[in-house]
ZADO-1210 file (C-alpha; in nm, 4 decimals, padded with zeros to 6 digits):
<atoms>
<atom x="03.9454" y="10.4298" z="-04.5247" code="UNK" pos="1"/>
<atom x="04.2551" y="10.4291" z="-04.7364" code="UNK" pos="2"/>
<atom x="04.3714" y="10.1011" z="-04.8800" code="UNK" pos="3"/>
<atom x="04.7147" y="10.2254" z="-04.9803" code="UNK" pos="4"/>
<atom x="04.9933" y="09.9701" z="-04.9462" code="UNK" pos="5"/>
<atom x="05.2988" y="10.0476" z="-04.7365" code="UNK" pos="6"/>
<atom x="05.6057" y="09.9555" z="-04.9339" code="UNK" pos="7"/>
<atom x="05.9738" y="09.8946" z="-04.8763" code="UNK" pos="8"/>
<atom x="06.2387" y="09.9338" z="-05.1410" code="UNK" pos="9"/>
<atom x="06.4090" y="09.6161" z="-05.2572" code="UNK" pos="10"/>
<atom x="06.6605" y="09.7039" z="-05.5200" code="UNK" pos="11"/>
<atom x="06.4749" y="09.8617" z="-05.8081" code="UNK" pos="12"/>
<atom x="06.1399" y="09.7184" z="-05.6932" code="UNK" pos="13"/>
<atom x="05.9174" y="09.8044" z="-05.4027" code="UNK" pos="14"/>
<atom x="05.7751" y="09.5195" z="-05.2006" code="UNK" pos="15"/>
<atom x="05.4649" y="09.5579" z="-04.9801" code="UNK" pos="16"/>
<atom x="05.5291" y="09.5384" z="-04.6099" code="UNK" pos="17"/>
<atom x="05.2270" y="09.3242" z="-04.5276" code="UNK" pos="18"/>
<atom x="05.2886" y="09.3170" z="-04.1519" code="UNK" pos="19"/>
<atom x="05.2518" y="09.6931" z="-04.1311" code="UNK" pos="20"/>
<atom x="04.9130" y="09.6956" z="-04.3070" code="UNK" pos="21"/>
<atom x="04.5786" y="09.6925" z="-04.1372" code="UNK" pos="22"/>
<atom x="04.3448" y="09.3943" z="-04.1630" code="UNK" pos="23"/>
<atom x="04.1229" y="09.5936" z="-04.3946" code="UNK" pos="24"/>
<atom x="04.4127" y="09.6948" z="-04.6195" code="UNK" pos="25"/>
<atom x="04.5271" y="09.3315" z="-04.6426" code="UNK" pos="26"/>
<atom x="04.1850" y="09.2043" z="-04.7472" code="UNK" pos="27"/>
<atom x="04.1356" y="09.4841" z="-04.9965" code="UNK" pos="28"/>
<atom x="04.4841" y="09.4212" z="-05.1421" code="UNK" pos="29"/>
<atom x="04.4047" y="09.0501" z="-05.1720" code="UNK" pos="30"/>
<atom x="04.0742" y="09.1243" z="-05.3347" code="UNK" pos="31"/>
<atom x="04.2246" y="09.3667" z="-05.5835" code="UNK" pos="32"/>
<atom x="04.5387" y="09.1754" z="-05.6751" code="UNK" pos="33"/>
<atom x="04.4842" y="08.8170" z="-05.5548" code="UNK" pos="34"/>
<atom x="04.8174" y="08.8386" z="-05.3709" code="UNK" pos="35"/>
<atom x="04.8628" y="08.5223" z="-05.1651" code="UNK" pos="36"/>
<atom x="05.1028" y="08.6906" z="-04.9205" code="UNK" pos="37"/>
<atom x="04.8339" y="08.9394" z="-04.8149" code="UNK" pos="38"/>
<atom x="04.5863" y="08.6614" z="-04.7439" code="UNK" pos="39"/>
<atom x="04.8492" y="08.4509" z="-04.5633" code="UNK" pos="40"/>
<atom x="04.9324" y="08.7496" z="-04.3430" code="UNK" pos="41"/>
<atom x="04.5680" y="08.7758" z="-04.2393" code="UNK" pos="42"/>
<atom x="04.5455" y="08.4022" z="-04.1625" code="UNK" pos="43"/>
<atom x="04.8634" y="08.4138" z="-03.9525" code="UNK" pos="44"/>
<atom x="04.7489" y="08.7268" z="-03.7735" code="UNK" pos="45"/>
<atom x="04.4277" y="08.5615" z="-03.6502" code="UNK" pos="46"/>
<atom x="04.5526" y="08.2053" z="-03.6199" code="UNK" pos="47"/>
<atom x="04.5882" y="08.1859" z="-03.2432" code="UNK" pos="48"/>
<atom x="04.3009" y="08.4176" z="-03.1518" code="UNK" pos="49"/>
<atom x="04.0415" y="08.2691" z="-03.3824" code="UNK" pos="50"/>
<atom x="04.1350" y="07.9068" z="-03.3264" code="UNK" pos="51"/>
<atom x="04.1159" y="07.9641" z="-02.9483" code="UNK" pos="52"/>
<atom x="03.7655" y="08.1110" z="-02.9880" code="UNK" pos="53"/>
<atom x="03.6510" y="07.8231" z="-03.2128" code="UNK" pos="54"/>
<atom x="03.7985" y="07.5585" z="-02.9839" code="UNK" pos="55"/>
<atom x="03.6276" y="07.6929" z="-02.6761" code="UNK" pos="56"/>
<atom x="03.3032" y="07.7463" z="-02.8636" code="UNK" pos="57"/>
<atom x="03.3014" y="07.3941" z="-03.0086" code="UNK" pos="58"/>
<atom x="03.4947" y="07.2077" z="-02.7369" code="UNK" pos="59"/>
<atom x="03.6705" y="06.9877" z="-02.9919" code="UNK" pos="60"/>
<atom x="04.0103" y="07.0468" z="-03.1536" code="UNK" pos="61"/>
<atom x="03.9298" y="06.8745" z="-03.4808" code="UNK" pos="62"/>
<atom x="03.6018" y="07.0639" z="-03.5193" code="UNK" pos="63"/>
<atom x="03.7791" y="07.3915" z="-03.4360" code="UNK" pos="64"/>
<atom x="04.0508" y="07.3255" z="-03.6936" code="UNK" pos="65"/>
<atom x="03.7876" y="07.2500" z="-03.9593" code="UNK" pos="66"/>
<atom x="03.5868" y="07.5585" z="-03.8664" code="UNK" pos="67"/>
<atom x="03.9037" y="07.7701" z="-03.8843" code="UNK" pos="68"/>
<atom x="03.9777" y="07.6431" z="-04.2330" code="UNK" pos="69"/>
<atom x="03.6194" y="07.6908" z="-04.3552" code="UNK" pos="70"/>
<atom x="03.6083" y="08.0382" z="-04.2027" code="UNK" pos="71"/>
<atom x="03.9013" y="08.1571" z="-04.4101" code="UNK" pos="72"/>
<atom x="03.7682" y="07.9693" z="-04.7127" code="UNK" pos="73"/>
<atom x="03.4536" y="08.1827" z="-04.6736" code="UNK" pos="74"/>
<atom x="03.6692" y="08.4975" z="-04.6343" code="UNK" pos="75"/>
<atom x="03.8240" y="08.4063" z="-04.9694" code="UNK" pos="76"/>
<atom x="03.4883" y="08.3321" z="-05.1338" code="UNK" pos="77"/>
<atom x="03.3120" y="08.6414" z="-04.9901" code="UNK" pos="78"/>
<atom x="03.6009" y="08.8861" z="-05.0323" code="UNK" pos="79"/>
<atom x="03.4026" y="09.0811" z="-05.2907" code="UNK" pos="80"/>
<atom x="03.1190" y="09.1260" z="-05.0377" code="UNK" pos="81"/>
<atom x="03.3425" y="09.3068" z="-04.7864" code="UNK" pos="82"/>
<atom x="03.2537" y="09.6754" z="-04.7847" code="UNK" pos="83"/>
<atom x="03.5403" y="09.9206" z="-04.7827" code="UNK" pos="84"/>
<atom x="03.5179" y="10.1290" z="-04.4678" code="UNK" pos="85"/>
<atom x="03.3870" y="09.8577" z="-04.2355" code="UNK" pos="86"/>
<atom x="03.5893" y="09.6715" z="-03.9717" code="UNK" pos="87"/>
<atom x="03.7353" y="09.3328" z="-04.0662" code="UNK" pos="88"/>
<atom x="03.7348" y="09.1742" z="-03.7173" code="UNK" pos="89"/>
<atom x="03.3586" y="09.1702" z="-03.6539" code="UNK" pos="90"/>
<atom x="03.3058" y="09.0508" z="-04.0137" code="UNK" pos="91"/>
<atom x="03.5480" y="08.7670" z="-03.9544" code="UNK" pos="92"/>
<atom x="03.3811" y="08.6698" z="-03.6284" code="UNK" pos="93"/>
<atom x="03.0420" y="08.6727" z="-03.8029" code="UNK" pos="94"/>
<atom x="03.1728" y="08.4147" z="-04.0492" code="UNK" pos="95"/>
<atom x="03.3473" y="08.2113" z="-03.7763" code="UNK" pos="96"/>
<atom x="03.0349" y="08.2057" z="-03.5575" code="UNK" pos="97"/>
<atom x="02.8217" y="08.0879" z="-03.8484" code="UNK" pos="98"/>
<atom x="03.0734" y="07.8149" z="-03.9248" code="UNK" pos="99"/>
<atom x="03.0643" y="07.7094" z="-03.5575" code="UNK" pos="100"/>
<atom x="02.6859" y="07.6918" z="-03.5545" code="UNK" pos="101"/>
<atom x="02.6890" y="07.4839" z="-03.8737" code="UNK" pos="102"/>
<atom x="02.9482" y="07.2520" z="-03.7212" code="UNK" pos="103"/>
<atom x="02.7398" y="07.2113" z="-03.4039" code="UNK" pos="104"/>
<atom x="02.4333" y="07.1277" z="-03.6030" code="UNK" pos="105"/>
<atom x="02.6198" y="06.8720" z="-03.8125" code="UNK" pos="106"/>
<atom x="02.7717" y="06.7021" z="-03.5135" code="UNK" pos="107"/>
<atom x="02.4960" y="06.7685" z="-03.2605" code="UNK" pos="108"/>
<atom x="02.7510" y="06.8670" z="-03.0038" code="UNK" pos="109"/>
<atom x="02.6996" y="07.1643" z="-02.7792" code="UNK" pos="110"/>
<atom x="02.9938" y="07.1945" z="-02.5475" code="UNK" pos="111"/>
<atom x="03.0629" y="07.5466" z="-02.4176" code="UNK" pos="112"/>
<atom x="03.3837" y="07.6408" z="-02.2445" code="UNK" pos="113"/>
<atom x="03.4873" y="07.8408" z="-01.9488" code="UNK" pos="114"/>
<atom x="03.2471" y="08.1190" z="-01.8589" code="UNK" pos="115"/>
<atom x="03.4642" y="08.3041" z="-01.6078" code="UNK" pos="116"/>
<atom x="03.5645" y="08.5850" z="-01.8416" code="UNK" pos="117"/>
<atom x="03.4126" y="08.9229" z="-01.7584" code="UNK" pos="118"/>
<atom x="03.1782" y="09.0733" z="-02.0105" code="UNK" pos="119"/>
<atom x="03.2150" y="09.4339" z="-02.1275" code="UNK" pos="120"/>
<atom x="02.9169" y="09.6616" z="-02.1635" code="UNK" pos="121"/>
<atom x="02.8471" y="09.9224" z="-02.4302" code="UNK" pos="122"/>
<atom x="03.0202" y="10.1945" z="-02.2299" code="UNK" pos="123"/>
<atom x="03.3318" y="09.9847" z="-02.1781" code="UNK" pos="124"/>
<atom x="03.2699" y="09.8960" z="-01.8147" code="UNK" pos="125"/>
<atom x="03.2992" y="09.5346" z="-01.6971" code="UNK" pos="126"/>
<atom x="02.9695" y="09.3574" z="-01.6322" code="UNK" pos="127"/>
<atom x="03.1231" y="09.0778" z="-01.4225" code="UNK" pos="128"/>
<atom x="03.1645" y="08.7144" z="-01.5226" code="UNK" pos="129"/>
<atom x="02.8684" y="08.4913" z="-01.5787" code="UNK" pos="130"/>
<atom x="02.9612" y="08.2905" z="-01.2705" code="UNK" pos="131"/>
<atom x="02.9668" y="08.6061" z="-01.0604" code="UNK" pos="132"/>
<atom x="02.6310" y="08.7299" z="-01.1919" code="UNK" pos="133"/>
<atom x="02.4586" y="08.3959" z="-01.1511" code="UNK" pos="134"/>
<atom x="02.5828" y="08.3234" z="-00.8041" code="UNK" pos="135"/>
<atom x="02.5778" y="08.6791" z="-00.6685" code="UNK" pos="136"/>
<atom x="02.3044" y="08.5939" z="-00.4192" code="UNK" pos="137"/>
<atom x="02.4605" y="08.2644" z="-00.3131" code="UNK" pos="138"/>
<atom x="02.7128" y="08.2196" z="-00.0272" code="UNK" pos="139"/>
<atom x="03.0753" y="08.1993" z="-00.1333" code="UNK" pos="140"/>
<atom x="03.1927" y="07.8505" z="-00.2224" code="UNK" pos="141"/>
<atom x="03.4030" y="07.7117" z="00.0584" code="UNK" pos="142"/>
<atom x="03.6425" y="07.4988" z="-00.1432" code="UNK" pos="143"/>
<atom x="03.8100" y="07.4753" z="-00.4824" code="UNK" pos="144"/>
<atom x="03.6039" y="07.1580" z="-00.5545" code="UNK" pos="145"/>
<atom x="03.2797" y="07.3361" z="-00.4765" code="UNK" pos="146"/>
<atom x="03.3688" y="07.6283" z="-00.7030" code="UNK" pos="147"/>
<atom x="03.4542" y="07.3920" z="-00.9884" code="UNK" pos="148"/>
<atom x="03.1307" y="07.2021" z="-00.9385" code="UNK" pos="149"/>
<atom x="02.9393" y="07.5300" z="-00.9670" code="UNK" pos="150"/>
<atom x="03.1223" y="07.6259" z="-01.2834" code="UNK" pos="151"/>
<atom x="03.0588" y="07.2864" z="-01.4383" code="UNK" pos="152"/>
<atom x="02.6878" y="07.3153" z="-01.3528" code="UNK" pos="153"/>
<atom x="02.6825" y="07.6514" z="-01.5325" code="UNK" pos="154"/>
<atom x="02.8596" y="07.5087" z="-01.8393" code="UNK" pos="155"/>
<atom x="02.5986" y="07.2332" z="-01.8601" code="UNK" pos="156"/>
<atom x="02.3118" y="07.4775" z="-01.8108" code="UNK" pos="157"/>
<atom x="02.4436" y="07.6997" z="-02.0880" code="UNK" pos="158"/>
<atom x="02.4583" y="07.3973" z="-02.3186" code="UNK" pos="159"/>
<atom x="02.0833" y="07.3622" z="-02.2657" code="UNK" pos="160"/>
<atom x="02.0027" y="07.7214" z="-02.3564" code="UNK" pos="161"/>
<atom x="01.8423" y="07.8008" z="-02.6956" code="UNK" pos="162"/>
<atom x="02.1062" y="07.8542" z="-02.9608" code="UNK" pos="163"/>
<atom x="02.0464" y="08.2282" z="-02.9930" code="UNK" pos="164"/>
<atom x="02.1110" y="08.2715" z="-02.6200" code="UNK" pos="165"/>
<atom x="02.4200" y="08.0512" z="-02.6328" code="UNK" pos="166"/>
<atom x="02.5754" y="08.2629" z="-02.9086" code="UNK" pos="167"/>
<atom x="02.5263" y="08.5866" z="-02.7178" code="UNK" pos="168"/>
<atom x="02.6602" y="08.4385" z="-02.3947" code="UNK" pos="169"/>
<atom x="02.9697" y="08.2946" z="-02.5578" code="UNK" pos="170"/>
<atom x="03.0593" y="08.6116" z="-02.7485" code="UNK" pos="171"/>
<atom x="03.0172" y="08.8469" z="-02.4549" code="UNK" pos="172"/>
<atom x="03.1066" y="08.6360" z="-02.1497" code="UNK" pos="173"/>
<atom x="03.3650" y="08.4074" z="-02.3025" code="UNK" pos="174"/>
<atom x="03.5232" y="08.5926" z="-02.5867" code="UNK" pos="175"/>
<atom x="03.4918" y="08.9316" z="-02.4185" code="UNK" pos="176"/>
<atom x="03.3506" y="09.1017" z="-02.7272" code="UNK" pos="177"/>
<atom x="03.1745" y="09.4315" z="-02.6647" code="UNK" pos="178"/>
<atom x="02.7975" y="09.4542" z="-02.7080" code="UNK" pos="179"/>
<atom x="02.8302" y="09.6599" z="-03.0250" code="UNK" pos="180"/>
<atom x="03.0676" y="09.4073" z="-03.1860" code="UNK" pos="181"/>
<atom x="02.8516" y="09.1152" z="-03.0752" code="UNK" pos="182"/>
<atom x="02.5551" y="09.2848" z="-03.2356" code="UNK" pos="183"/>
<atom x="02.7426" y="09.3130" z="-03.5647" code="UNK" pos="184"/>
<atom x="02.8586" y="08.9489" z="-03.5461" code="UNK" pos="185"/>
<atom x="02.5059" y="08.8221" z="-03.4770" code="UNK" pos="186"/>
<atom x="02.3416" y="09.0591" z="-03.7180" code="UNK" pos="187"/>
<atom x="02.1047" y="09.2041" z="-03.4558" code="UNK" pos="188"/>
<atom x="02.0605" y="09.5397" z="-03.2787" code="UNK" pos="189"/>
<atom x="02.2617" y="09.6098" z="-02.9639" code="UNK" pos="190"/>
<atom x="01.9393" y="09.6131" z="-02.7642" code="UNK" pos="191"/>
<atom x="01.8610" y="09.2624" z="-02.8793" code="UNK" pos="192"/>
<atom x="02.2028" y="09.1425" z="-02.7615" code="UNK" pos="193"/>
<atom x="02.1334" y="09.2863" z="-02.4169" code="UNK" pos="194"/>
<atom x="01.7809" y="09.1404" z="-02.4056" code="UNK" pos="195"/>
<atom x="01.9140" y="08.7942" z="-02.5036" code="UNK" pos="196"/>
<atom x="02.1800" y="08.8105" z="-02.2383" code="UNK" pos="197"/>
<atom x="01.9249" y="08.9148" z="-01.9772" code="UNK" pos="198"/>
<atom x="01.6917" y="08.6377" z="-02.0848" code="UNK" pos="199"/>
<atom x="01.9760" y="08.3832" z="-02.0738" code="UNK" pos="200"/>
<atom x="02.0738" y="08.4962" z="-01.7247" code="UNK" pos="201"/>
<atom x="01.7155" y="08.4756" z="-01.6083" code="UNK" pos="202"/>
<atom x="01.6829" y="08.1200" z="-01.7380" code="UNK" pos="203"/>
<atom x="02.0098" y="08.0201" z="-01.5731" code="UNK" pos="204"/>
<atom x="01.9074" y="08.1752" z="-01.2452" code="UNK" pos="205"/>
<atom x="01.5726" y="07.9929" z="-01.2503" code="UNK" pos="206"/>
<atom x="01.7452" y="07.6622" z="-01.3273" code="UNK" pos="207"/>
<atom x="01.9951" y="07.7245" z="-01.0512" code="UNK" pos="208"/>
<atom x="01.7230" y="07.7989" z="-00.7979" code="UNK" pos="209"/>
<atom x="01.5337" y="07.4810" z="-00.8939" code="UNK" pos="210"/>
<atom x="01.8485" y="07.2690" z="-00.8711" code="UNK" pos="211"/>
<atom x="01.9478" y="07.4279" z="-00.5417" code="UNK" pos="212"/>
<atom x="01.5996" y="07.3766" z="-00.3958" code="UNK" pos="213"/>
<atom x="01.6109" y="07.0082" z="-00.4925" code="UNK" pos="214"/>
<atom x="01.9479" y="06.9678" z="-00.3229" code="UNK" pos="215"/>
<atom x="01.8077" y="07.1212" z="-00.0052" code="UNK" pos="216"/>
</atoms>
């Protein structure tokens, strides 16, 4: 992958047009020259997306802000470890996920967000939302309150999953990351991502059946 910098003339000098550069070009330019503008462009480019992910993962705005700052601090510190030719986004999410896990461990808080986003399989087809998959054999909720109660039950059940299952569920069913990207973020094979998701769904279905049987 080329790391050439797009430039615009400014009098006798040529100034880099950071906004027209790819994520990878920006990081490589920052690594090579230490140019603050290149790094700032990266931060601004991912500010809304990454903060949103961290907030919903952690469930706390202050923790999400701290994790955002430490994520880009790690990007700065590990810039020499970034391999030219790889994709920046999964690498960034790997760092962000690790920062989130560390934050959860420090604070012992495990709140997980909305799980209504549809997952996307390896071939690009939607897998359905976690709510849809879990409740596929149940009758349709008859009211908005009932639907919200079901979703809240699922959020609580996911909080009780082992950490490795939580991470896979959040990345695929909340963030909408493809299996291949989730595998890169978690540092595991694609098949392991799928097996963790299947195991998580199985545990949730078992818990749902037990809870439903108690209610009856």
